C-alpha positions, 0 to 999 in steps of 0.5 A: 893269198887271193881269193875268188872275190878279188886280187890279194884279197886276203893280203890287203886285209892284212894292211893295218887300218884297211880291212874296212876298205877291202870289204868294201871293194869285196862287195863291189865286185860281187855286184859288178859280176851280177851285170845287169841282173842285179844283185840280192843282200841274201846273195851279197852275203853268200858271196863275199861270206860277210855277216848281213849287217856288215854287207848292208852297211857297206852297200849303203856306204857305197850307195852314198858314193854313187858306186852302186845303186838299188832299184826300189822296186826289186830291191836289187843292186847294180853297179852305179854311175861313178864306176862308169865314170872311174872306168872311163878314167882307166881306159885313157890310162892304159889306152885299151878302150875301143881298140880292144873292143874293135879288135874282138869285134873283128874276130867274132866276125871272121871265125863265126865264134865268140871272141874276148879281151881279157885283162890281167889284174894281178894274179886274175884275169878279168874279161871285160869284152866279148862279141858273138859271131854267127855260128848259132851254137855257143859257149857262155862259159866267159862273160864280161866281169868274169873273173879266173886265176891266171892259167884258167881258161884259154885268155888267162892261161895265154897271159900266165904263160907270157910272164917270167918264170918268177912271176909265174910261180908267184901267181901259181902260189897266191892261187894255190888254195883257190885253185885246190877248192874252186879248179881242181883240174888246174893244179899247179904241175898242170898249169905249168905243164901248159905253159910250156906248151903255150910257149912252145906253140905261140898261143894258149888251147883250153881243152875244156878245163874249165867247162867240159865241151868248151874250147878255146884258144888265146894270145897275151897283149903287151903293153908299148912297155912290154908288160902283160896287159890282157889276152884276145881269145875265141872260145867255141864248143869242142867240135868248132876246135879240131887241131887244124883249126886252132892253128888257124884261130891262133895265126888269127889272133897273132895277127890281131894281137900285134895289130892291137899292140900297135894301136896301143903303142901310137896312143902312148906316143901321142899322149907323150907328146908336149902339149903347146904352150898358148901365147 
């Protein structure tokens, strides 16, 4: 079963000898979600449901590895330089980096609202990029680092709908307890109906399901191998997303997703080219 702390958290703790690793990642994700504000020890214990001694011990271990830093004055914890190193390597591996940032920026500039790119992390969607347009009234529901079960939110729903039916059921079953406790408006049957609507339209629509008045439209992005790797989405206040504009933004997102997928294929082709031998 998945928890709000990360993909298959409970399952990973069930693997013999890996409980400490799973808990360390739970702590690291809690710190990462705090972003520039940082997080206190008390907040870490509350968010991870670990006792104070265990949380502190794991924080010290992560500091020693450079994954976390502690500000000496505020005593708050922040992600460390090793996270940036690993993130840079992951960008090379998945080929998403700058291409997704460019896509999000173009969408925000064109529509005037907030645009996002989220990645799939097993049964979750994680926002990794956001850009804001020039319209003064913005929604602040989704920020880089925000994690929701697949199906919760426009981009997340677009990813869920792009999976095959068997994988969709696996995601819904894994997230069932979390959906019931934290996202009561996203019952499995509700999400199944939303998946069908998304497939029929070619884009997803979130009608204020996460936060009332905050609507969104999303389209999934596929890897060169055809796997769902992420989604582009646009969010705005409800008054900015009447039905006609949903269609308009859906088309913009589809075009941008195709453009991004082309860039991913080109990048994959370059990486696949053999390196010339030196003579």
